[in-house]
C-alpha positions as CSV (number, residue, x, y, z in Angstrom):
1,M,116.5,102.0,121.4
2,N,113.0,100.5,120.9
3,E,112.4,99.7,117.2
4,Q,109.4,102.0,117.2
5,N,111.8,104.9,117.7
6,Q,114.3,104.0,115.0
7,A,114.4,105.8,111.7
8,S,113.1,103.8,108.8
9,C,112.0,105.3,105.5
10,N,113.2,102.9,102.9
11,H,109.8,101.3,102.1
12,L,108.3,101.5,98.7
13,C,105.8,104.3,99.2
14,R,102.3,103.2,98.3
15,C,101.4,106.6,96.9
16,C,104.3,107.3,94.6
17,M,106.1,104.0,94.3
18,T,109.4,105.7,95.2
19,T,111.7,105.1,98.2
20,A,111.1,108.6,99.6
21,C,107.7,109.8,100.8
22,P,106.8,113.4,99.8
23,D,105.8,115.9,102.3
24,R,102.0,116.0,102.7
25,E,99.4,118.2,104.4
26,T,97.9,116.3,107.4
27,D,94.4,117.9,107.3
28,G,91.9,115.6,105.7
29,F,94.2,112.6,105.5
30,T,94.5,109.5,107.7
31,R,97.0,109.0,110.4
32,R,99.2,107.0,108.0
33,E,99.5,110.0,105.7
34,F,100.7,112.3,108.5
35,L,104.3,111.1,108.9
36,A,106.3,108.1,107.8
37,G,109.6,106.5,108.5
38,V,112.5,108.9,109.3
39,G,110.1,111.8,109.4
40,V,108.4,110.3,112.4
41,V,111.6,110.1,114.4
42,T,112.9,113.5,113.2
43,A,109.7,115.2,114.2
44,G,109.9,113.6,117.7
45,T,113.5,114.6,118.2
46,L,112.8,118.2,117.1
47,A,109.8,118.5,119.3
48,F,111.7,117.1,122.3
49,S,114.5,119.6,121.7
50,A,112.0,122.5,121.4
51,M,110.4,121.4,124.6
52,Q,113.7,121.4,126.4
53,A,114.8,124.8,125.0
54,H,111.6,126.6,125.9
55,A,111.0,125.1,129.4
56,G,110.6,127.8,131.9
57,T,111.3,130.6,129.4
58,G,107.7,131.8,128.9
59,K,107.9,130.9,125.2
60,D,105.3,128.7,123.6
61,P,106.9,125.3,123.0
62,E,104.2,123.9,120.7
63,W,104.9,120.2,121.6
64,T,104.3,117.8,118.7
65,P,104.7,114.2,119.5
66,A,105.9,112.0,116.6
67,I,103.3,109.7,115.1
68,I,104.8,106.2,115.0
69,D,103.9,103.9,112.1
70,L,106.6,101.4,111.2
71,P,106.5,100.0,107.7
72,L,106.1,96.2,107.3
73,K,109.3,94.8,105.7
74,V,108.4,92.0,103.2
75,Q,110.9,89.7,101.5
76,P,109.5,88.0,98.4
77,L,111.3,84.8,97.5
78,L,110.6,82.7,94.4
79,L,111.4,79.0,94.9
80,N,111.9,77.2,91.7
81,E,114.1,74.4,90.4
82,I,114.5,73.8,86.7
83,S,114.5,70.1,86.0
84,Q,116.5,68.3,83.4
85,R,115.0,65.8,81.0
86,R,115.8,62.1,81.6
87,E,114.7,59.3,79.4
88,A,112.2,56.7,80.5
89,T,111.6,58.0,84.0
90,S,109.7,60.8,85.8
91,W,112.0,63.8,85.6
92,R,109.8,66.9,86.3
93,P,107.4,67.8,89.1
94,W,104.2,69.7,88.7
95,G,104.6,73.3,87.7
96,G,104.7,75.6,84.7
97,L,108.2,77.1,85.2
98,L,110.1,74.7,83.0
99,T,112.8,76.8,81.5
100,A,115.1,79.7,82.4
101,Q,112.9,81.9,80.2
102,D,109.8,80.8,82.1
103,E,111.4,81.8,85.3
104,A,112.6,85.1,84.0
105,E,109.0,85.9,82.9
106,E,107.6,84.8,86.2
107,K,110.0,87.2,88.1
108,Q,108.8,90.1,85.9
109,R,105.2,89.0,86.6
110,I,105.8,88.9,90.3
111,N,107.4,92.3,90.4
112,R,104.5,93.8,88.5
113,E,102.0,92.3,90.9
114,L,103.9,93.4,94.0
115,E,104.2,96.9,92.7
116,K,100.5,97.0,92.1
117,M,99.7,95.6,95.6
118,V,102.0,98.1,97.4
119,A,100.3,100.9,95.4
120,E,96.9,99.7,96.7
121,A,98.0,99.3,100.3
122,D,96.6,101.8,102.9
123,F,99.5,101.1,105.2
124,P,103.3,101.4,104.8
125,I,105.0,98.4,103.2
126,E,108.8,98.2,102.6
127,M,108.9,95.7,99.8
128,L,112.4,94.2,99.5
129,P,113.9,93.1,96.1
130,L,112.7,89.7,94.9
131,Q,115.1,86.9,95.6
132,T,115.2,83.4,94.1
133,A,116.4,80.0,95.4
134,S,116.4,76.4,94.2
135,R,118.2,74.8,97.1
136,P,117.9,74.7,100.9
137,E,121.1,76.7,101.8
138,P,120.3,79.8,99.7
139,A,116.7,79.7,100.8
140,A,117.8,79.5,104.5
141,N,120.2,82.5,104.0
142,V,117.3,84.6,102.6
143,A,115.2,83.6,105.6
144,K,117.8,85.0,108.0
145,G,117.6,88.4,106.5
146,D,116.3,91.7,107.9
147,H,112.5,91.5,107.2
148,D,109.3,90.9,109.1
149,V,107.5,88.7,106.5
150,M,108.8,86.1,104.1
151,L,106.5,86.0,101.1
152,I,107.3,82.6,99.4
153,Y,106.3,81.9,95.8
154,G,106.2,78.1,95.9
155,A,106.7,77.4,92.2
156,S,108.7,74.1,92.0
157,C,111.3,72.9,94.4
158,G,111.9,70.2,97.0
159,T,110.2,70.1,100.4
160,N,113.5,70.7,102.2
161,T,114.0,74.0,100.3
162,V,110.6,75.3,101.3
163,E,111.1,74.3,104.9
164,A,114.5,76.1,104.9
165,A,112.8,79.3,103.7
166,V,110.4,79.2,106.7
167,N,112.0,81.0,109.7
168,P,109.8,80.4,112.7
169,D,111.1,83.6,114.3
170,K,109.5,85.6,111.4
171,W,106.1,85.6,109.8
172,T,105.6,83.6,106.6
173,I,103.0,83.6,103.8
174,L,103.1,80.9,101.1
175,F,101.7,82.1,97.7
176,V,100.8,79.5,95.1
177,R,99.2,79.8,91.7
178,H,96.2,78.0,90.3
179,R,94.9,80.3,87.6
180,S,96.8,83.5,88.0
181,G,99.8,82.3,86.0
182,P,101.8,79.2,85.5
183,V,100.5,76.6,87.9
184,Y,102.7,76.0,91.0
185,L,103.8,72.6,92.4
186,W,103.0,73.8,96.0
187,Y,99.4,74.4,95.0
188,E,99.3,70.6,95.2
189,T,101.6,69.9,98.1
190,G,101.4,73.0,100.4
191,H,99.0,71.3,102.7
192,D,100.1,67.7,102.9
193,R,103.9,68.1,102.6
194,L,104.6,71.5,104.2
195,L,101.9,71.9,106.8
196,R,101.3,68.3,107.7
197,K,104.6,66.6,106.9
198,T,102.9,63.7,105.1
199,V,100.9,62.8,108.3
200,D,97.5,64.0,109.5
201,E,98.8,66.3,112.2
202,Y,100.0,69.8,111.5
203,G,103.7,70.1,112.1
204,Q,105.3,73.2,110.4
205,P,106.6,75.6,113.0
206,G,105.5,79.2,112.4
207,M,102.8,78.4,109.9
208,D,99.2,77.1,109.6
209,V,96.5,76.9,107.0
210,Q,95.8,80.7,107.2
211,D,99.3,81.4,106.0
212,V,98.7,79.9,102.5
213,V,97.2,82.0,99.7
214,V,96.0,80.8,96.3
215,D,96.1,83.3,93.4
216,R,94.6,86.4,95.1
217,Y,96.7,89.4,96.1
218,D,93.8,90.9,98.1
219,E,94.2,87.9,100.3
220,I,97.9,88.6,100.7
221,L,97.1,92.3,101.4
222,W,94.7,91.8,104.3
223,R,97.2,89.5,106.0
224,L,100.0,92.0,105.6
225,R,97.7,94.7,107.0
226,A,97.2,92.4,110.1
227,L,100.9,91.8,110.4
228,H,101.6,95.6,110.1
229,G,99.1,96.0,113.0
230,I,100.7,93.5,115.3
231,K,104.3,94.7,114.4
232,N,103.4,98.2,115.5
233,T,101.6,96.9,118.6
234,L,104.4,94.7,119.9
235,G,106.9,96.7,121.9
236,K,104.7,99.7,122.2
237,R,105.6,102.4,124.7
238,I,102.8,104.2,126.4
239,V,102.5,106.9,129.1
240,A,100.2,106.0,132.0
241,I,99.2,109.1,134.0
242,G,98.5,107.9,137.5
243,G,100.0,104.5,136.7
244,P,98.7,101.5,134.9
245,S,95.6,99.6,136.0
246,G,93.0,97.1,134.9
247,W,89.2,97.2,135.4
248,G,87.8,95.1,138.2
249,A,89.4,92.2,140.1
250,G,90.0,90.3,136.8
251,G,91.9,93.2,135.4
252,R,94.6,93.4,138.1
253,P,97.2,91.3,136.1
254,A,96.5,93.3,132.9
255,P,99.5,95.7,133.0
256,D,101.9,92.7,133.5
257,L,100.1,90.7,130.8
258,S,100.5,93.7,128.4
259,R,104.2,93.7,129.2
260,N,104.7,90.0,128.8
261,I,102.5,89.2,125.8
262,F,102.7,92.5,123.8
263,K,106.2,93.4,125.2
264,W,104.9,96.9,126.2
265,E,106.9,99.5,128.0
266,I,104.5,101.4,130.4
267,I,105.9,104.7,131.6
268,N,104.4,106.0,134.8
269,A,103.6,109.7,135.1
270,E,102.7,110.5,138.6
271,Y,99.9,112.9,139.5
272,P,102.1,115.3,141.6
273,D,104.3,115.8,138.5
274,L,101.3,116.3,136.3
275,A,100.0,119.0,138.7
276,E,103.3,120.8,138.4
277,R,103.2,120.6,134.6
278,I,99.7,122.0,134.6
279,K,100.8,124.8,136.9
280,K,103.8,125.7,134.6
281,A,101.7,125.5,131.5
282,R,99.1,128.0,133.0
283,A,102.0,130.3,133.9
284,N,103.1,130.3,130.3
285,D,101.2,133.3,128.9
286,A,102.2,132.6,125.3
287,L,101.0,128.9,125.5
288,V,97.8,129.9,127.3
289,R,97.0,132.5,124.6
290,R,97.5,130.0,121.8
291,C,95.5,127.3,123.6
292,H,92.6,129.7,124.2
293,A,92.7,130.8,120.6
294,E,92.6,127.2,119.5
295,A,89.7,126.5,121.8
296,E,87.7,129.5,120.4
297,K,88.3,128.2,116.9
298,Y,87.2,124.8,117.9
299,M,84.0,126.0,119.6
300,K,83.1,128.0,116.4
301,G,84.0,125.1,114.1
302,R,81.5,123.4,111.8
303,G,79.4,120.8,113.5
304,V,80.4,121.9,117.1
305,S,77.8,123.0,119.7
306,V,78.7,123.8,123.3
307,H,76.6,122.9,126.2
308,T,79.1,123.4,129.1
309,G,81.2,126.2,130.5
310,E,83.6,127.6,127.9
311,D,86.4,127.8,130.4
312,F,86.2,124.0,130.7
313,I,87.0,123.8,127.0
314,R,89.8,126.4,127.2
315,N,91.3,124.5,130.1
316,A,91.0,121.3,128.1
317,F,93.2,122.7,125.3
318,V,95.9,123.6,127.9
319,L,95.7,120.1,129.4
320,N,96.0,118.7,125.9
321,E,99.4,120.5,125.6
322,V,100.5,118.9,128.9
323,F,99.6,115.5,127.6
324,K,101.6,116.1,124.4
325,E,104.5,117.2,126.5
326,L,104.5,113.9,128.3
327,M,104.4,111.9,125.1
328,V,107.2,114.0,123.6
329,E,109.4,113.3,126.6
330,A,108.6,109.6,126.5
331,Q,109.1,109.5,122.7
332,T,105.8,107.8,122.1
333,D,102.4,108.6,120.5
334,S,100.3,106.8,123.1
335,I,98.9,107.9,126.4
336,T,96.3,106.9,129.0
337,V,94.8,108.5,132.1
338,N,94.1,106.7,135.4
339,N,91.7,108.1,137.9
340,C,90.3,110.3,135.2
341,M,86.9,110.4,136.9
342,G,88.2,112.4,139.9
343,T,91.9,113.0,140.5
344,I,92.7,115.0,137.4
345,M,89.7,117.3,137.7
346,P,90.7,119.6,140.5
347,M,94.2,120.2,139.2
348,S,93.2,120.7,135.6
349,E,89.8,122.5,136.3
350,T,88.4,120.4,133.5
351,T,88.2,116.7,132.5
352,A,90.5,114.6,130.4
353,C,87.6,113.7,128.0
354,L,88.1,116.4,125.3
355,P,91.9,116.3,125.3
356,L,91.7,112.6,124.6
357,T,89.3,113.2,121.7
358,L,91.7,115.8,120.3
359,L,94.7,113.5,120.5
360,N,92.9,110.6,118.8
361,D,91.7,112.9,116.0
362,A,95.3,114.1,115.6
363,G,96.4,110.5,114.9
364,Y,97.6,109.4,118.4
365,T,96.2,106.7,120.6
366,A,94.8,108.2,123.8
367,F,92.6,106.3,126.3
368,C,90.8,107.0,129.6
369,E,90.9,104.8,132.7
370,S,94.3,103.2,132.1
371,D,92.5,99.9,131.6
372,F,95.2,97.6,130.2
373,V,92.7,94.9,129.7
374,V,91.3,96.7,126.7
375,I,94.1,99.2,125.7
376,P,96.1,96.7,123.7
377,S,93.1,95.9,121.6
378,G,92.7,99.6,120.9
379,V,96.3,100.0,119.8
380,L,96.1,96.9,117.6
381,L,92.8,97.9,116.0
382,H,94.2,101.5,115.4
383,Y,97.2,100.1,113.5
384,I,95.2,97.6,111.5
385,S,92.5,100.0,110.5
386,G,94.5,103.2,110.2
387,K,91.6,105.0,112.1
388,P,90.9,106.4,115.5
389,V,89.2,103.9,117.9
390,F,86.5,104.3,120.5
391,L,87.0,102.8,124.0
392,N,83.5,102.2,125.4
393,D,81.4,100.7,128.1
394,P,79.2,97.9,126.7
395,T,75.6,97.2,128.0
396,Y,73.6,94.1,128.0
397,P,73.0,92.7,124.5
398,H,69.4,92.1,123.7
399,D,67.2,91.6,120.7
400,G,70.4,91.8,118.6
401,V,71.2,95.3,119.9
402,V,73.8,96.6,122.3
403,T,74.5,100.2,123.5
404,L,78.2,101.3,123.5
405,A,79.0,104.5,125.4
406,H,81.8,106.6,127.0
407,C,82.5,110.2,127.7
408,T,85.2,110.5,125.1
409,A,85.2,109.4,121.5
410,P,87.1,110.5,118.4
411,R,85.3,112.7,115.9
412,K,87.3,111.5,112.9
413,M,86.0,107.9,113.2
414,D,86.6,107.3,109.5
415,G,90.1,108.7,109.8
416,K,89.4,111.8,107.7
417,N,86.2,113.6,108.3
418,N,84.8,115.2,111.5
419,E,81.5,113.9,112.8
420,D,79.3,116.5,114.5
421,V,79.9,116.9,118.2
422,K,78.1,118.4,121.2
423,I,80.3,119.3,124.2
424,Y,78.6,118.6,127.5
425,T,79.9,118.0,131.0
426,H,81.3,114.6,131.9
427,F,78.2,112.6,132.9
428,E,79.1,111.2,136.3
429,S,80.7,114.3,137.6
430,D,78.6,116.9,135.7
431,Y,81.8,118.8,135.3
432,G,84.3,119.6,132.6
433,A,84.1,119.1,128.9
434,A,83.0,115.8,127.3
435,P,82.2,115.2,123.7
436,K,79.0,113.6,122.5
437,V,80.1,112.5,119.0
438,E,77.2,112.0,116.7
439,M,78.4,108.9,115.0
440,S,76.8,108.2,111.6
441,K,73.8,105.9,111.4
442,G,74.3,103.1,108.9
443,E,78.1,102.8,109.5
444,K,79.4,99.3,109.8
445,V,81.8,99.0,112.8
446,T,84.2,96.5,114.3
447,T,83.9,95.8,118.0
448,I,86.4,93.8,120.1
449,D,85.7,92.4,123.6
450,P,89.1,91.4,125.2
451,D,89.1,88.9,128.1
452,F,90.8,89.5,131.4
453,A,93.3,86.7,130.9
454,F,94.6,87.6,127.4
455,K,93.6,84.1,126.2
456,R,90.6,84.8,124.0
457,W,89.1,87.9,122.5
458,M,85.6,88.1,121.0
459,G,84.6,90.4,118.1
460,F,81.8,91.2,115.8
461,E,80.6,93.5,113.0
462,S,77.6,95.7,113.7
463,E,75.7,98.6,112.2
464,I,75.0,101.9,114.0
465,I,71.3,102.2,114.2
466,D,71.1,105.2,116.5
467,A,73.2,107.8,118.3
468,P,70.8,108.4,121.3
469,F,71.1,110.7,124.3
470,Y,70.5,108.4,127.3
471,D,71.5,109.5,130.8
472,I,74.8,107.7,130.5
473,C,78.2,108.5,129.1
474,R,78.0,111.2,126.5
475,S,79.2,109.5,123.3
476,Q,76.8,106.7,122.7
477,I,75.6,104.4,119.9
478,D,73.1,101.7,119.6
479,V,74.4,99.0,117.2
480,Q,72.7,96.0,115.6
481,I,74.9,93.0,116.0
482,N,75.8,90.9,112.9
483,G,75.8,87.6,114.6
484,D,74.0,85.6,117.2
485,C,73.1,87.8,120.1
486,D,72.6,84.9,122.6
487,T,76.2,83.8,121.9
488,A,77.4,87.4,122.5
489,V,75.8,87.4,125.9
490,Q,77.1,84.0,126.8
491,E,80.7,84.7,125.6
492,M,81.2,88.3,127.0
493,R,84.5,88.6,128.9
494,G,86.4,91.5,130.6
495,F,84.5,94.8,130.7
496,H,85.5,97.6,128.3
497,W,85.2,97.1,124.5
498,M,86.9,98.8,121.6
499,T,85.2,99.9,118.4
500,C,86.2,101.5,115.0
501,Y,84.5,102.2,111.7
502,G,84.8,99.4,109.1
503,N,85.2,95.6,109.3
504,Y,88.6,94.4,110.4
505,L,87.6,91.1,112.0
506,K,89.7,88.7,109.9
507,E,92.8,90.9,110.3
508,T,92.3,91.1,114.0
509,G,92.0,87.3,114.3
510,Y,95.0,86.7,112.1
511,A,97.1,89.1,114.1
512,L,96.1,87.7,117.5
513,K,97.1,84.2,116.4
514,K,100.7,85.4,116.1
515,V,100.8,86.3,119.8
516,G,98.9,83.2,121.0
517,I,95.5,84.8,121.7
518,D,92.4,82.9,120.5
519,W,89.7,84.7,118.5
520,L,85.9,84.3,118.5
521,N,84.4,86.0,115.5
522,L,80.6,86.2,116.0
523,S,80.1,87.6,112.5
524,K,81.9,84.9,110.6
525,A,79.8,83.7,107.7
């Protein structure tokens, strides 16, 4: 079974510092607070069973795909060797852990610091018990363990011991102390001995200069957030209605690149099958009544105004249930729709735009166009930020401004609160139900521009300066680029871009390095 579908709820919960997460209400919380660990898999299994049990019975199945958010397993390891005094010769290396008592106090200090960091994390971390080693063999044994990240505390030990603790098949962070406690030896030698092997060229497999942190746990935390994002992106399973695709001639290899680089499993859902599912859903009176009631509640909700036929919205809620059915069957929380600007409309008597908005607001990842050039960036940014993401068409950057638009966007762009929305028709077809989400002026956002070849992505921070209403896709924002606009124009690649609230540029770049994709950060100071 794919790791994303395995039960796992042994992480140290960031909210209560226990090994079991309490049940929580989902309304008003981020995706990460919906479901965690074993609850994810259990919810998916129950929903699948319910779907099977109610198929063809006329009962309302209420499909609920499981939200998948695997905790990042971190193994802390203190490397320290207590030296013995010898007369008339150098007998101790740099470092402040000189006695067994010093080491015991340092272990207590580390445990307190880790507990505080996990409590502050906005993503799930499974922090394993602190281990210690002073020789290569014990360090190597720890490195072989069941974890994603080795967090090495390089206090005082030989080079061969540190090297033994670095497993190139896992991620490694070296933490050293300058002022945060007793000074560490590897504050001196982390660069020249570990990374460069006493020469000028870098030579440590699995590590580079970004994998060393001095003193600051906030610097550890953003790296862990990035690794949590890439862990949950790798091996992702996604349903592709109408099959996978990629925009333009350059995007043709994108589905295979997604499979090869991100190890994705793309599950085809053919349109004839979708048509049959829609037909059965419409014949289910109980399901239709519930969907129509939910549509009525949505249309009367705060911040919602309707500027299209109400039947388009009611049909969109039925289509949303069909999408959820597909995700339940595939045991995933991710879906995309190909040929969404034509093929799906006659059979659903609406558009896919509003259902995709509803799914993203519920904590799933749902995208139009099946463009696998950009979809991996959306999944990665979603897991890094913990927020819904906005797949958009970019325009021509000019005077530091660029317009981003599409006919679907999440309302809960901050992960918690609904932005106001106006429901119009899909622009190009003037049909169906498409949201114009009124994103907030002044919000800082991250935007990613992936290339066709999966070799180099570009990103920048910007500020929303307007949510206009041009004759283009309905959800639209003008953003002021924090960076050189001329460089943005010169370096644009691919086509679609991906945007979310907040600044996650350094996390994105750090995560991409782990899969061999270069990163151009236009907003880097």
